[in-house]
A tleap script that builds the chain and sets N, CA, C and O, in Angstrom:
source leaprc.protein.ff14SB
mol = sequence {
  NMET LYS VAL LEU ARG ILE VAL LEU LEU SER
  ILE ILE ALA LEU GLY LEU LEU PHE SER GLY
  ALA PHE ALA MET LYS HIE LEU PRO GLU GLU
  ARG GLY LYS ALA LEU PHE ASN ASP THR LYS
  LEU GLY GLY GLY THR ALA GLY LYS SER CYS
  ASN SER CYS HIE PRO ASP GLY LYS GLY LEU
  GLU LYS ALA GLY ALA LYS LYS GLU PHE ASN
  ILE MET GLY LYS LYS GLN LYS SER LEU GLU
  GLU ALA VAL ASN PHE CYS ILE GLU ASN PRO
  LEU LYS GLY LYS ALA ILE ASP PRO LYS SER
  ASP GLN MET LYS ASP ILE VAL ALA TYR ILE
  LYS SER LEU LYS GLY MET LYS MET GLY LYS
  GLU MET PRO MET LYS LYS GLU MET PRO LYS
  LYS LYS SER VAL GLU GLY CCYS
}
set mol.1.N position { 0.818 -1.193 0.000 }
set mol.1.CA position { 0.000 0.000 0.000 }
set mol.1.C position { 0.868 1.267 0.000 }
set mol.1.O position { 0.563 2.244 -0.683 }
set mol.2.N position { 1.967 1.226 0.790 }
set mol.2.CA position { 2.862 2.374 0.828 }
set mol.2.C position { 3.514 2.614 -0.525 }
set mol.2.O position { 3.667 3.758 -0.954 }
set mol.3.N position { 3.895 1.539 -1.192 }
set mol.3.CA position { 4.545 1.653 -2.496 }
set mol.3.C position { 3.582 2.279 -3.499 }
set mol.3.O position { 3.969 3.156 -4.271 }
set mol.4.N position { 2.350 1.838 -3.489 }
set mol.4.CA position { 1.331 2.377 -4.393 }
set mol.4.C position { 1.133 3.875 -4.139 }
set mol.4.O position { 1.012 4.668 -5.073 }
set mol.5.N position { 1.103 4.234 -2.881 }
set mol.5.CA position { 0.930 5.630 -2.500 }
set mol.5.C position { 2.115 6.478 -2.994 }
set mol.5.O position { 1.915 7.574 -3.518 }
set mol.6.N position { 3.328 5.979 -2.831 }
set mol.6.CA position { 4.524 6.694 -3.266 }
set mol.6.C position { 4.533 6.846 -4.786 }
set mol.6.O position { 4.850 7.915 -5.306 }
set mol.7.N position { 4.187 5.778 -5.489 }
set mol.7.CA position { 4.145 5.823 -6.950 }
set mol.7.C position { 3.101 6.841 -7.412 }
set mol.7.O position { 3.364 7.643 -8.308 }
set mol.8.N position { 1.937 6.807 -6.808 }
set mol.8.CA position { 0.861 7.725 -7.174 }
set mol.8.C position { 1.268 9.181 -6.921 }
set mol.8.O position { 1.055 10.040 -7.777 }
set mol.9.N position { 1.845 9.457 -5.765 }
set mol.9.CA position { 2.297 10.812 -5.458 }
set mol.9.C position { 3.409 11.260 -6.403 }
set mol.9.O position { 3.472 12.428 -6.785 }
set mol.10.N position { 4.279 10.336 -6.776 }
set mol.10.CA position { 5.359 10.658 -7.717 }
set mol.10.C position { 4.803 11.025 -9.084 }
set mol.10.O position { 5.269 11.973 -9.716 }
set mol.11.N position { 3.818 10.282 -9.534 }
set mol.11.CA position { 3.188 10.561 -10.829 }
set mol.11.C position { 2.516 11.933 -10.806 }
set mol.11.O position { 2.632 12.705 -11.757 }
set mol.12.N position { 1.818 12.226 -9.721 }
set mol.12.CA position { 1.152 13.526 -9.598 }
set mol.12.C position { 2.182 14.651 -9.582 }
set mol.12.O position { 2.008 15.670 -10.250 }
set mol.13.N position { 3.258 14.462 -8.814 }
set mol.13.CA position { 4.304 15.486 -8.731 }
set mol.13.C position { 4.949 15.723 -10.092 }
set mol.13.O position { 5.193 16.870 -10.469 }
set mol.14.N position { 5.225 14.658 -10.828 }
set mol.14.CA position { 5.814 14.803 -12.164 }
set mol.14.C position { 4.857 15.520 -13.110 }
set mol.14.O position { 5.266 16.370 -13.902 }
set mol.15.N position { 3.592 15.170 -13.016 }
set mol.15.CA position { 2.587 15.821 -13.856 }
set mol.15.C position { 2.524 17.316 -13.596 }
set mol.15.O position { 2.463 18.113 -14.532 }
set mol.16.N position { 2.540 17.696 -12.326 }
set mol.16.CA position { 2.527 19.117 -11.980 }
set mol.16.C position { 3.795 19.821 -12.449 }
set mol.16.O position { 3.747 20.953 -12.931 }
set mol.17.N position { 4.916 19.145 -12.306 }
set mol.17.CA position { 6.189 19.712 -12.736 }
set mol.17.C position { 6.189 19.979 -14.237 }
set mol.17.O position { 6.576 21.061 -14.677 }
set mol.18.N position { 5.757 18.995 -15.024 }
set mol.18.CA position { 5.756 19.151 -16.476 }
set mol.18.C position { 4.693 20.136 -16.951 }
set mol.18.O position { 4.920 20.866 -17.915 }
set mol.19.N position { 3.539 20.166 -16.289 }
set mol.19.CA position { 2.513 21.123 -16.710 }
set mol.19.C position { 2.972 22.546 -16.421 }
set mol.19.O position { 2.692 23.454 -17.204 }
set mol.20.N position { 3.670 22.753 -15.314 }
set mol.20.CA position { 4.223 24.073 -15.004 }
set mol.20.C position { 5.274 24.475 -16.009 }
set mol.20.O position { 5.320 25.626 -16.443 }
set mol.21.N position { 6.119 23.533 -16.383 }
set mol.21.CA position { 7.162 23.818 -17.372 }
set mol.21.C position { 6.539 24.134 -18.727 }
set mol.21.O position { 7.027 25.007 -19.444 }
set mol.22.N position { 5.466 23.431 -19.083 }
set mol.22.CA position { 4.794 23.679 -20.357 }
set mol.22.C position { 4.158 25.066 -20.368 }
set mol.22.O position { 4.231 25.785 -21.365 }
set mol.23.N position { 3.534 25.435 -19.248 }
set mol.23.CA position { 2.882 26.742 -19.166 }
set mol.23.C position { 3.896 27.873 -19.267 }
set mol.23.O position { 3.580 28.934 -19.807 }
set mol.24.N position { 5.086 27.671 -18.767 }
set mol.24.CA position { 6.125 28.691 -18.791 }
set mol.24.C position { 6.881 28.712 -20.117 }
set mol.24.O position { 7.721 29.583 -20.343 }
set mol.25.N position { 6.585 27.760 -20.982 }
set mol.25.CA position { 7.322 27.620 -22.235 }
set mol.25.C position { 7.206 28.867 -23.109 }
set mol.25.O position { 8.182 29.284 -23.733 }
set mol.26.N position { 6.039 29.449 -23.151 }
set mol.26.CA position { 5.804 30.589 -24.024 }
set mol.26.C position { 5.928 31.892 -23.242 }
set mol.26.O position { 5.410 32.013 -22.131 }
set mol.27.N position { 6.603 32.840 -23.818 }
set mol.27.CA position { 6.762 34.153 -23.208 }
set mol.27.C position { 5.461 34.943 -23.335 }
set mol.27.O position { 4.649 34.662 -24.216 }
set mol.28.N position { 5.261 35.931 -22.458 }
set mol.28.CA position { 4.046 36.753 -22.566 }
set mol.28.C position { 3.878 37.370 -23.953 }
set mol.28.O position { 2.759 37.472 -24.458 }
set mol.29.N position { 4.997 37.785 -24.575 }
set mol.29.CA position { 4.916 38.385 -25.912 }
set mol.29.C position { 4.380 37.388 -26.935 }
set mol.29.O position { 3.631 37.759 -27.838 }
set mol.30.N position { 4.767 36.120 -26.788 }
set mol.30.CA position { 4.292 35.090 -27.723 }
set mol.30.C position { 2.807 34.825 -27.508 }
set mol.30.O position { 2.049 34.696 -28.469 }
set mol.31.N position { 2.393 34.745 -26.243 }
set mol.31.CA position { 0.966 34.551 -25.962 }
set mol.31.C position { 0.177 35.774 -26.432 }
set mol.31.O position { -0.930 35.640 -26.954 }
set mol.32.N position { 0.753 36.972 -26.245 }
set mol.32.CA position { 0.102 38.204 -26.691 }
set mol.32.C position { -0.060 38.259 -28.195 }
set mol.32.O position { -1.072 38.745 -28.700 }
set mol.33.N position { 0.940 37.760 -28.916 }
set mol.33.CA position { 0.847 37.734 -30.382 }
set mol.33.C position { -0.293 36.822 -30.823 }
set mol.33.O position { -1.009 37.133 -31.774 }
set mol.34.N position { -0.460 35.696 -30.129 }
set mol.34.CA position { -1.569 34.790 -30.456 }
set mol.34.C position { -2.908 35.491 -30.213 }
set mol.34.O position { -3.830 35.363 -31.018 }
set mol.35.N position { -3.017 36.227 -29.110 }
set mol.35.CA position { -4.247 36.967 -28.824 }
set mol.35.C position { -4.476 38.071 -29.855 }
set mol.35.O position { -5.611 38.314 -30.264 }
set mol.36.N position { -3.410 38.733 -30.272 }
set mol.36.CA position { -3.457 39.806 -31.266 }
set mol.36.C position { -4.052 39.300 -32.583 }
set mol.36.O position { -4.667 40.061 -33.330 }
set mol.37.N position { -3.865 38.024 -32.854 }
set mol.37.CA position { -4.359 37.420 -34.097 }
set mol.37.C position { -5.654 36.629 -33.906 }
set mol.37.O position { -6.138 36.000 -34.847 }
set mol.38.N position { -6.214 36.656 -32.701 }
set mol.38.CA position { -7.403 35.869 -32.365 }
set mol.38.C position { -8.678 36.662 -32.660 }
set mol.38.O position { -8.910 37.712 -32.060 }
set mol.39.N position { -9.498 36.163 -33.577 }
set mol.39.CA position { -10.752 36.850 -33.920 }
set mol.39.C position { -11.793 36.733 -32.811 }
set mol.39.O position { -12.817 37.415 -32.853 }
set mol.40.N position { -11.548 35.890 -31.831 }
set mol.40.CA position { -12.500 35.701 -30.730 }
set mol.40.C position { -12.062 36.427 -29.457 }
set mol.40.O position { -12.669 36.231 -28.404 }
set mol.41.N position { -11.018 37.263 -29.534 }
set mol.41.CA position { -10.535 38.002 -28.368 }
set mol.41.C position { -11.676 38.820 -27.777 }
set mol.41.O position { -12.339 39.571 -28.492 }
set mol.42.N position { -11.904 38.681 -26.488 }
set mol.42.CA position { -12.982 39.408 -25.824 }
set mol.42.C position { -14.359 38.970 -26.287 }
set mol.42.O position { -15.335 39.700 -26.110 }
set mol.43.N position { -14.448 37.787 -26.876 }
set mol.43.CA position { -15.731 37.316 -27.394 }
set mol.43.C position { -16.136 38.046 -28.661 }
set mol.43.O position { -17.321 38.141 -28.978 }
set mol.44.N position { -15.158 38.558 -29.380 }
set mol.44.CA position { -15.424 39.324 -30.597 }
set mol.44.C position { -16.312 38.586 -31.581 }
set mol.44.O position { -16.170 37.381 -31.789 }
set mol.45.N position { -17.238 39.333 -32.188 }
set mol.45.CA position { -18.187 38.732 -33.138 }
set mol.45.C position { -18.043 39.296 -34.554 }
set mol.45.O position { -18.778 38.891 -35.454 }
set mol.46.N position { -17.109 40.222 -34.758 }
set mol.46.CA position { -16.965 40.873 -36.066 }
set mol.46.C position { -16.113 40.062 -37.034 }
set mol.46.O position { -16.017 40.404 -38.213 }
set mol.47.N position { -15.495 38.995 -36.547 }
set mol.47.CA position { -14.618 38.207 -37.411 }
set mol.47.C position { -13.286 38.892 -37.667 }
set mol.47.O position { -12.559 38.524 -38.590 }
set mol.48.N position { -12.965 39.892 -36.846 }
set mol.48.CA position { -11.710 40.631 -36.985 }
set mol.48.C position { -10.818 40.349 -35.785 }
set mol.48.O position { -11.280 39.954 -34.714 }
set mol.49.N position { -9.530 40.564 -35.999 }
set mol.49.CA position { -8.567 40.523 -34.898 }
set mol.49.C position { -7.844 41.865 -34.891 }
set mol.49.O position { -8.053 42.692 -35.779 }
set mol.50.N position { -7.008 42.075 -33.904 }
set mol.50.CA position { -6.189 43.302 -33.878 }
set mol.50.C position { -5.362 43.384 -35.157 }
set mol.50.O position { -5.135 44.462 -35.706 }
set mol.51.N position { -4.918 42.216 -35.613 }
set mol.51.CA position { -4.083 42.136 -36.810 }
set mol.51.C position { -4.830 42.576 -38.079 }
set mol.51.O position { -4.196 42.925 -39.074 }
set mol.52.N position { -6.150 42.563 -38.054 }
set mol.52.CA position { -6.921 42.994 -39.224 }
set mol.52.C position { -6.662 44.467 -39.540 }
set mol.52.O position { -6.560 44.845 -40.707 }
set mol.53.N position { -6.557 45.292 -38.505 }
set mol.53.CA position { -6.307 46.725 -38.698 }
set mol.53.C position { -4.829 47.083 -38.582 }
set mol.53.O position { -4.384 48.103 -39.108 }
set mol.54.N position { -4.079 46.240 -37.890 }
set mol.54.CA position { -2.651 46.491 -37.654 }
set mol.54.C position { -1.845 45.271 -38.084 }
set mol.54.O position { -1.302 44.569 -37.231 }
set mol.55.N position { -1.754 45.000 -39.399 }
set mol.55.CA position { -1.030 43.806 -39.859 }
set mol.55.C position { 0.396 43.769 -39.314 }
set mol.55.O position { 1.175 44.705 -39.496 }
set mol.56.N position { 0.710 42.681 -38.650 }
set mol.56.CA position { 2.031 42.496 -38.029 }
set mol.56.C position { 2.386 43.633 -37.076 }
set mol.56.O position { 3.564 43.931 -36.877 }
set mol.57.N position { 1.379 44.267 -36.490 }
set mol.57.CA position { 1.615 45.336 -35.523 }
set mol.57.C position { 1.878 46.698 -36.129 }
set mol.57.O position { 2.255 47.633 -35.424 }
set mol.58.N position { 1.680 46.817 -37.436 }
set mol.58.CA position { 1.967 48.080 -38.136 }
set mol.58.C position { 1.176 49.233 -37.507 }
set mol.58.O position { -0.028 49.138 -37.273 }
set mol.59.N position { 1.893 50.309 -37.246 }
set mol.59.CA position { 1.274 51.483 -36.647 }
set mol.59.C position { 1.301 51.486 -35.129 }
set mol.59.O position { 0.921 52.478 -34.507 }
set mol.60.N position { 1.742 50.397 -34.526 }
set mol.60.CA position { 1.769 50.306 -33.064 }
set mol.60.C position { 3.187 50.308 -32.501 }
set mol.60.O position { 3.391 50.017 -31.322 }
set mol.61.N position { 4.158 50.633 -33.336 }
set mol.61.CA position { 5.562 50.562 -32.931 }
set mol.61.C position { 5.868 51.442 -31.725 }
set mol.61.O position { 6.755 51.115 -30.937 }
set mol.62.N position { 5.149 52.554 -31.568 }
set mol.62.CA position { 5.408 53.484 -30.465 }
set mol.62.C position { 4.325 53.423 -29.394 }
set mol.62.O position { 4.381 54.175 -28.421 }
set mol.63.N position { 3.351 52.552 -29.553 }
set mol.63.CA position { 2.214 52.497 -28.637 }
set mol.63.C position { 2.615 52.128 -27.214 }
set mol.63.O position { 2.001 52.601 -26.258 }
set mol.64.N position { 3.627 51.299 -27.064 }
set mol.64.CA position { 4.046 50.879 -25.732 }
set mol.64.C position { 4.591 52.002 -24.883 }
set mol.64.O position { 4.596 51.897 -23.656 }
set mol.65.N position { 5.048 53.069 -25.498 }
set mol.65.CA position { 5.634 54.197 -24.769 }
set mol.65.C position { 4.633 55.336 -24.553 }
set mol.65.O position { 4.922 56.283 -23.822 }
set mol.66.N position { 3.469 55.250 -25.180 }
set mol.66.CA position { 2.493 56.336 -25.085 }
set mol.66.C position { 1.705 56.248 -23.783 }
set mol.66.O position { 1.497 55.165 -23.236 }
set mol.67.N position { 1.272 57.410 -23.299 }
set mol.67.CA position { 0.458 57.488 -22.078 }
set mol.67.C position { -1.013 57.723 -22.402 }
set mol.67.O position { -1.892 57.369 -21.616 }
set mol.68.N position { -1.276 58.318 -23.552 }
set mol.68.CA position { -2.650 58.591 -23.969 }
set mol.68.C position { -2.822 58.215 -25.430 }
set mol.68.O position { -1.871 58.224 -26.211 }
set mol.69.N position { -4.055 57.886 -25.779 }
set mol.69.CA position { -4.368 57.476 -27.141 }
set mol.69.C position { -5.614 58.215 -27.594 }
set mol.69.O position { -6.415 58.657 -26.771 }
set mol.70.N position { -5.773 58.347 -28.890 }
set mol.70.CA position { -6.964 58.941 -29.472 }
set mol.70.C position { -7.348 58.054 -30.645 }
set mol.70.O position { -6.756 58.134 -31.721 }
set mol.71.N position { -8.346 57.208 -30.426 }
set mol.71.CA position { -8.763 56.254 -31.451 }
set mol.71.C position { -10.191 56.581 -31.866 }
set mol.71.O position { -11.093 56.652 -31.031 }
set mol.72.N position { -10.381 56.776 -33.144 }
set mol.72.CA position { -11.700 57.058 -33.704 }
set mol.72.C position { -12.368 58.237 -32.982 }
set mol.72.O position { -13.574 58.220 -32.736 }
set mol.73.N position { -11.571 59.258 -32.647 }
set mol.73.CA position { -12.097 60.449 -31.996 }
set mol.73.C position { -12.354 60.314 -30.505 }
set mol.73.O position { -12.856 61.253 -29.888 }
set mol.74.N position { -12.030 59.191 -29.916 }
set mol.74.CA position { -12.225 58.961 -28.478 }
set mol.74.C position { -10.863 58.866 -27.799 }
set mol.74.O position { -9.926 58.290 -28.352 }
set mol.75.N position { -10.757 59.436 -26.595 }
set mol.75.CA position { -9.489 59.413 -25.865 }
set mol.75.C position { -9.445 58.237 -24.892 }
set mol.75.O position { -10.435 57.912 -24.236 }
set mol.76.N position { -8.276 57.611 -24.815 }
set mol.76.CA position { -8.021 56.544 -23.859 }
set mol.76.C position { -6.798 56.950 -23.043 }
set mol.76.O position { -5.842 57.507 -23.582 }
set mol.77.N position { -6.833 56.670 -21.743 }
set mol.77.CA position { -5.774 57.126 -20.845 }
set mol.77.C position { -4.677 56.097 -20.613 }
set mol.77.O position { -3.746 56.351 -19.849 }
set mol.78.N position { -4.771 54.945 -21.259 }
set mol.78.CA position { -3.733 53.918 -21.090 }
set mol.78.C position { -3.781 52.960 -22.274 }
set mol.78.O position { -4.745 52.936 -23.039 }
set mol.79.N position { -2.733 52.183 -22.404 }
set mol.79.CA position { -2.690 51.170 -23.464 }
set mol.79.C position { -3.788 50.133 -23.241 }
set mol.79.O position { -4.398 49.652 -24.195 }
set mol.80.N position { -4.035 49.792 -21.978 }
set mol.80.CA position { -5.097 48.825 -21.670 }
set mol.80.C position { -6.459 49.355 -22.105 }
set mol.80.O position { -7.269 48.608 -22.654 }
set mol.81.N position { -6.716 50.640 -21.864 }
set mol.81.CA position { -7.983 51.244 -22.313 }
set mol.81.C position { -8.078 51.228 -23.834 }
set mol.81.O position { -9.148 50.979 -24.390 }
set mol.82.N position { -6.962 51.491 -24.502 }
set mol.82.CA position { -6.949 51.485 -25.968 }
set mol.82.C position { -7.230 50.086 -26.501 }
set mol.82.O position { -7.984 49.922 -27.461 }
set mol.83.N position { -6.625 49.077 -25.878 }
set mol.83.CA position { -6.871 47.687 -26.289 }
set mol.83.C position { -8.349 47.364 -26.118 }
set mol.83.O position { -8.972 46.802 -27.020 }
set mol.84.N position { -8.915 47.717 -24.961 }
set mol.84.CA position { -10.329 47.425 -24.722 }
set mol.84.C position { -11.242 48.203 -25.662 }
set mol.84.O position { -12.279 47.686 -26.077 }
set mol.85.N position { -10.878 49.432 -26.003 }
set mol.85.CA position { -11.674 50.199 -26.966 }
set mol.85.C position { -11.753 49.443 -28.288 }
set mol.85.O position { -12.820 49.330 -28.891 }
set mol.86.N position { -10.609 48.930 -28.725 }
set mol.86.CA position { -10.579 48.195 -29.996 }
set mol.86.C position { -11.326 46.866 -29.904 }
set mol.86.O position { -11.952 46.436 -30.873 }
set mol.87.N position { -11.261 46.221 -28.752 }
set mol.87.CA position { -12.005 44.969 -28.573 }
set mol.87.C position { -13.501 45.251 -28.645 }
set mol.87.O position { -14.244 44.514 -29.294 }
set mol.88.N position { -13.942 46.313 -27.981 }
set mol.88.CA position { -15.375 46.621 -27.925 }
set mol.88.C position { -15.923 47.170 -29.240 }
set mol.88.O position { -17.082 46.919 -29.572 }
set mol.89.N position { -15.127 47.905 -29.983 }
set mol.89.CA position { -15.632 48.554 -31.192 }
set mol.89.C position { -15.341 47.760 -32.462 }
set mol.89.O position { -16.239 47.067 -32.941 }
set mol.90.N position { -14.148 47.819 -33.031 }
set mol.90.CA position { -13.930 47.064 -34.277 }
set mol.90.C position { -14.148 45.549 -34.137 }
set mol.90.O position { -14.665 44.912 -35.055 }
set mol.91.N position { -13.748 44.964 -32.974 }
set mol.91.CA position { -13.876 43.513 -32.818 }
set mol.91.C position { -15.274 43.095 -32.364 }
set mol.91.O position { -15.635 41.922 -32.457 }
set mol.92.N position { -16.061 44.056 -31.874 }
set mol.92.CA position { -17.424 43.806 -31.370 }
set mol.92.C position { -17.421 42.752 -30.258 }
set mol.92.O position { -18.204 41.803 -30.271 }
set mol.93.N position { -16.508 42.953 -29.292 }
set mol.93.CA position { -16.415 42.044 -28.155 }
set mol.93.C position { -16.644 42.795 -26.861 }
set mol.93.O position { -17.113 43.933 -26.855 }
set mol.94.N position { -16.301 42.131 -25.756 }
set mol.94.CA position { -16.438 42.741 -24.433 }
set mol.94.C position { -15.048 42.999 -23.874 }
set mol.94.O position { -14.130 42.199 -24.054 }
set mol.95.N position { -14.912 44.125 -23.196 }
set mol.95.CA position { -13.626 44.505 -22.607 }
set mol.95.C position { -13.105 43.386 -21.708 }
set mol.95.O position { -13.874 42.696 -21.039 }
set mol.96.N position { -11.790 43.226 -21.707 }
set mol.96.CA position { -11.183 42.244 -20.813 }
set mol.96.C position { -10.603 42.980 -19.609 }
set mol.96.O position { -10.265 44.160 -19.694 }
set mol.97.N position { -10.495 42.282 -18.506 }
set mol.97.CA position { -9.991 42.862 -17.264 }
set mol.97.C position { -8.585 43.417 -17.485 }
set mol.97.O position { -7.693 42.682 -17.910 }
set mol.98.N position { -8.376 44.702 -17.201 }
set mol.98.CA position { -7.053 45.301 -17.409 }
set mol.98.C position { -5.937 44.626 -16.608 }
set mol.98.O position { -4.763 44.756 -16.955 }
set mol.99.N position { -6.286 43.917 -15.555 }
set mol.99.CA position { -5.281 43.243 -14.733 }
set mol.99.C position { -5.156 41.752 -15.054 }
set mol.99.O position { -4.399 41.036 -14.399 }
set mol.100.N position { -5.892 41.288 -16.055 }
set mol.100.CA position { -5.887 39.864 -16.411 }
set mol.100.C position { -4.597 39.469 -17.124 }
set mol.100.O position { -3.875 40.317 -17.649 }
set mol.101.N position { -4.323 38.166 -17.132 }
set mol.101.CA position { -3.156 37.651 -17.850 }
set mol.101.C position { -3.273 37.936 -19.342 }
set mol.101.O position { -2.277 38.234 -20.000 }
set mol.102.N position { -4.489 37.844 -19.877 }
set mol.102.CA position { -4.688 38.133 -21.304 }
set mol.102.C position { -4.246 39.558 -21.625 }
set mol.102.O position { -3.531 39.788 -22.601 }
set mol.103.N position { -4.673 40.510 -20.802 }
set mol.103.CA position { -4.312 41.910 -21.046 }
set mol.103.C position { -2.806 42.101 -20.887 }
set mol.103.O position { -2.182 42.793 -21.691 }
set mol.104.N position { -2.225 41.498 -19.868 }
set mol.104.CA position { -0.777 41.622 -19.661 }
set mol.104.C position { -0.018 41.066 -20.862 }
set mol.104.O position { 0.991 41.633 -21.283 }
set mol.105.N position { -0.509 39.951 -21.412 }
set mol.105.CA position { 0.162 39.327 -22.556 }
set mol.105.C position { 0.050 40.176 -23.818 }
set mol.105.O position { 1.038 40.353 -24.531 }
set mol.106.N position { -1.133 40.699 -24.102 }
set mol.106.CA position { -1.291 41.491 -25.324 }
set mol.106.C position { -0.524 42.813 -25.211 }
set mol.106.O position { 0.029 43.295 -26.200 }
set mol.107.N position { -0.490 43.394 -24.018 }
set mol.107.CA position { 0.292 44.615 -23.800 }
set mol.107.C position { 1.780 44.312 -23.972 }
set mol.107.O position { 2.514 45.109 -24.557 }
set mol.108.N position { 2.223 43.163 -23.464 }
set mol.108.CA position { 3.635 42.774 -23.628 }
set mol.108.C position { 3.978 42.643 -25.109 }
set mol.108.O position { 5.055 43.060 -25.537 }
set mol.109.N position { 3.063 42.062 -25.896 }
set mol.109.CA position { 3.310 41.934 -27.337 }
set mol.109.C position { 3.395 43.312 -27.996 }
set mol.109.O position { 4.310 43.570 -28.779 }
set mol.110.N position { 2.453 44.190 -27.686 }
set mol.110.CA position { 2.448 45.520 -28.301 }
set mol.110.C position { 3.721 46.280 -27.927 }
set mol.110.O position { 4.313 46.955 -28.769 }
set mol.111.N position { 4.138 46.170 -26.672 }
set mol.111.CA position { 5.373 46.846 -26.246 }
set mol.111.C position { 6.598 46.255 -26.931 }
set mol.111.O position { 7.599 46.944 -27.125 }
set mol.112.N position { 6.518 44.977 -27.298 }
set mol.112.CA position { 7.661 44.337 -27.964 }
set mol.112.C position { 7.840 44.827 -29.402 }
set mol.112.O position { 8.874 44.572 -30.020 }
set mol.113.N position { 6.848 45.521 -29.929 }
set mol.113.CA position { 6.906 45.991 -31.315 }
set mol.113.C position { 7.826 47.188 -31.495 }
set mol.113.O position { 8.191 47.516 -32.624 }
set mol.114.N position { 8.206 47.843 -30.414 }
set mol.114.CA position { 9.040 49.049 -30.560 }
set mol.114.C position { 10.352 48.705 -31.241 }
set mol.114.O position { 10.994 47.702 -30.933 }
set mol.115.N position { 10.722 49.545 -32.154 }
set mol.115.CA position { 11.982 49.357 -32.856 }
set mol.115.C position { 11.948 48.323 -33.961 }
set mol.115.O position { 12.944 48.142 -34.662 }
set mol.116.N position { 10.821 47.635 -34.137 }
set mol.116.CA position { 10.734 46.643 -35.212 }
set mol.116.C position { 10.466 47.358 -36.522 }
set mol.116.O position { 9.768 48.371 -36.558 }
set mol.117.N position { 11.019 46.831 -37.583 }
set mol.117.CA position { 10.732 47.364 -38.910 }
set mol.117.C position { 9.469 46.686 -39.402 }
set mol.117.O position { 9.397 45.458 -39.463 }
set mol.118.N position { 8.491 47.472 -39.746 }
set mol.118.CA position { 7.222 46.932 -40.200 }
set mol.118.C position { 7.168 46.950 -41.715 }
set mol.118.O position { 7.352 47.996 -42.338 }
set mol.119.N position { 6.923 45.823 -42.290 }
set mol.119.CA position { 6.785 45.737 -43.737 }
set mol.119.C position { 8.082 46.044 -44.452 }
set mol.119.O position { 9.166 45.965 -43.875 }
set mol.120.N position { 7.953 46.391 -45.703 }
set mol.120.CA position { 9.131 46.692 -46.518 }
set mol.120.C position { 9.600 48.107 -46.243 }
set mol.120.O position { 8.803 49.010 -45.988 }
set mol.121.N position { 10.887 48.276 -46.300 }
set mol.121.CA position { 11.433 49.615 -46.137 }
set mol.121.C position { 11.115 50.429 -47.381 }
set mol.121.O position { 11.079 49.911 -48.497 }
set mol.122.N position { 10.889 51.705 -47.158 }
set mol.122.CA position { 10.602 52.592 -48.276 }
set mol.122.C position { 11.889 52.849 -49.043 }
set mol.122.O position { 12.916 53.160 -48.440 }
set mol.123.N position { 11.847 52.723 -50.357 }
set mol.123.CA position { 13.063 53.001 -51.127 }
set mol.123.C position { 13.381 54.487 -51.066 }
set mol.123.O position { 12.484 55.324 -50.963 }
set mol.124.N position { 14.631 54.792 -51.131 }
set mol.124.CA position { 15.063 56.188 -51.147 }
set mol.124.C position { 14.622 56.812 -52.469 }
set mol.124.O position { 14.631 56.160 -53.513 }
set mol.125.N position { 14.243 58.062 -52.404 }
set mol.125.CA position { 13.865 58.764 -53.629 }
set mol.125.C position { 15.086 58.909 -54.508 }
set mol.125.O position { 16.160 59.296 -54.048 }
set mol.126.N position { 14.912 58.603 -55.749 }
set mol.126.CA position { 16.015 58.788 -56.692 }
set mol.126.C position { 16.060 60.251 -57.086 }
set mol.126.O position { 15.038 60.909 -57.280 }
set mol.127.N position { 17.262 60.719 -57.195 }
set mol.127.CA position { 17.396 62.107 -57.630 }
set mol.127.C position { 16.986 62.209 -59.089 }
set mol.127.O position { 17.338 61.371 -59.919 }
set mol.128.N position { 16.246 63.240 -59.368 }
set mol.128.CA position { 15.831 63.486 -60.742 }
set mol.128.C position { 17.019 64.072 -61.487 }
set mol.128.O position { 17.737 64.915 -60.949 }
set mol.129.N position { 17.231 63.636 -62.712 }
set mol.129.CA position { 18.333 64.226 -63.478 }
set mol.129.C position { 18.046 65.702 -63.717 }
set mol.129.O position { 16.906 66.106 -63.944 }
set mol.130.N position { 19.098 66.485 -63.659 }
set mol.130.CA position { 18.933 67.922 -63.869 }
set mol.130.C position { 18.609 68.176 -65.334 }
set mol.130.O position { 19.208 67.597 -66.240 }
set mol.131.N position { 17.655 69.050 -65.531 }
set mol.131.CA position { 17.259 69.386 -66.901 }
set mol.131.C position { 18.290 70.325 -67.501 }
set mol.131.O position { 18.815 71.222 -66.840 }
set mol.132.N position { 18.554 70.093 -68.745 }
set mol.132.CA position { 19.462 70.996 -69.460 }
set mol.132.C position { 18.688 72.251 -69.817 }
set mol.132.O position { 17.540 72.202 -70.257 }
set mol.133.N position { 19.340 73.348 -69.617 }
set mol.133.CA position { 18.665 74.591 -69.972 }
set mol.133.C position { 18.679 74.753 -71.489 }
set mol.133.O position { 19.654 74.431 -72.168 }
set mol.134.N position { 17.601 75.245 -71.968 }
set mol.134.CA position { 17.472 75.458 -73.404 }
set mol.134.C position { 17.666 76.942 -73.666 }
set mol.134.O position { 17.001 77.787 -73.066 }
set mol.135.N position { 18.583 77.242 -74.567 }
set mol.135.CA position { 18.863 78.648 -74.861 }
set mol.135.C position { 17.666 79.288 -75.543 }
set mol.135.O position { 16.979 78.682 -76.365 }
set mol.136.N position { 17.453 80.506 -75.174 }
set mol.136.CA position { 16.395 81.268 -75.817 }
set mol.136.C position { 15.079 81.199 -75.074 }
set mol.136.O position { 14.108 81.828 -75.494 }
set mol.137.N position { 15.019 80.485 -74.028 }
set mol.137.CA position { 13.761 80.407 -73.267 }
set mol.137.C position { 13.840 81.220 -72.014 }
set mol.137.O position { 12.876 81.273 -71.251 }
savepdb mol mol.pdb
quit
């Protein structure tokens, strides 16, 4: 009976150890990126994700450093408020708790976008050849 008990407790302990390791496998930024691409974020019903309006985070490169936002003519006082505004409006979902793991993860992803090059770099403008002056004009 003691052996069975020890084996059972060992199996449970190993299971908890591996499940904890699995949960820690992904960084908040990685989990946030998955949420950023999830059309069901906040119970969204519009069939859109954050990525629909911000492909690969385009336009959000400086969002992590901002203190205030102005989206669609409405002011938000934090990144969390801005995220919830987008969930409630374009995504047609319900705001998520600003202190939730989901919010922390999506904010971590948005903050990770700083300094990233989005899309293709714009080519440098080519200098136009100088026009030859025409005498008599």
